[in-house]
C-alpha positions as CSV (number, residue, x, y, z in Angstrom):
1,X,-10.0,-16.1,25.6
2,X,-8.2,-18.3,23.1
3,X,-6.6,-16.8,20.0
4,X,-8.0,-18.4,17.0
5,X,-5.6,-19.2,14.1
6,X,-6.8,-18.1,10.7
7,X,-7.8,-20.5,8.0
8,X,-5.0,-20.6,5.5
9,X,-7.2,-20.7,2.4
10,X,-9.6,-17.9,3.5
11,X,-6.7,-15.8,4.7
12,X,-4.9,-16.0,1.3
13,X,-8.0,-16.2,-0.8
14,X,-7.0,-19.5,-2.3
15,X,-9.5,-21.9,-3.9
16,X,-8.9,-25.5,-2.9
17,X,-8.1,-27.4,-6.1
18,X,-6.7,-30.9,-6.7
19,X,-4.4,-29.6,-9.5
20,X,-2.6,-27.3,-7.1
21,X,-0.1,-29.8,-5.8
22,X,2.2,-27.3,-4.1
23,X,-0.5,-26.1,-1.8
24,X,-1.8,-29.6,-1.1
25,X,1.7,-30.8,-0.2
26,X,1.8,-28.3,2.7
27,X,-1.0,-30.3,4.4
28,X,0.6,-33.7,4.0
29,X,3.3,-35.0,6.4
30,X,6.5,-36.8,5.3
31,X,4.9,-40.2,5.2
32,X,2.1,-39.0,2.9
33,X,-0.6,-38.7,5.5
34,X,-3.0,-35.8,5.7
35,X,-2.5,-33.6,8.7
36,X,-5.4,-33.1,11.2
37,X,-7.3,-29.9,11.9
38,X,-5.3,-29.1,15.0
39,X,-2.1,-28.9,13.0
40,X,-3.6,-27.3,9.9
41,X,-5.8,-24.9,11.8
42,X,-8.4,-25.0,9.0
43,X,-12.1,-24.7,9.4
44,X,-14.2,-27.8,9.2
45,X,-15.5,-27.0,5.7
46,X,-12.0,-26.2,4.4
47,X,-10.6,-29.4,6.0
48,X,-13.3,-31.5,4.2
49,X,-12.6,-29.8,0.9
50,X,-8.8,-30.3,1.4
51,X,-9.3,-34.0,2.1
52,X,-11.4,-34.5,-1.0
53,X,-8.8,-32.5,-3.1
54,X,-5.9,-34.7,-1.8
55,X,-7.8,-37.9,-2.4
56,X,-8.7,-36.7,-5.9
57,X,-5.1,-35.8,-6.6
58,X,-3.9,-39.2,-5.4
59,X,-6.5,-41.0,-7.6
60,X,-5.4,-38.9,-10.6
61,X,-1.7,-39.8,-10.0
62,X,-0.6,-36.3,-9.1
63,X,0.3,-37.1,-5.5
64,X,1.6,-40.3,-4.0
65,X,-0.5,-42.4,-1.6
66,X,2.6,-43.3,0.5
67,X,6.1,-41.7,0.7
68,X,9.1,-43.9,1.3
């Protein structure tokens, strides 16, 4: 049997929010790209919510689209 990694947001009881930049930055690599589910070990639902939160934060100007 495989050991399943826990979902970070469910484990720590954190609500995914576009205003929480410190948490969102953990799931973005150095180039500003979102990490995939294998690396984040999130559930599908949490990964979708995370992607929408990152996109919303970028649109609002809270996070950069590309890091140089």
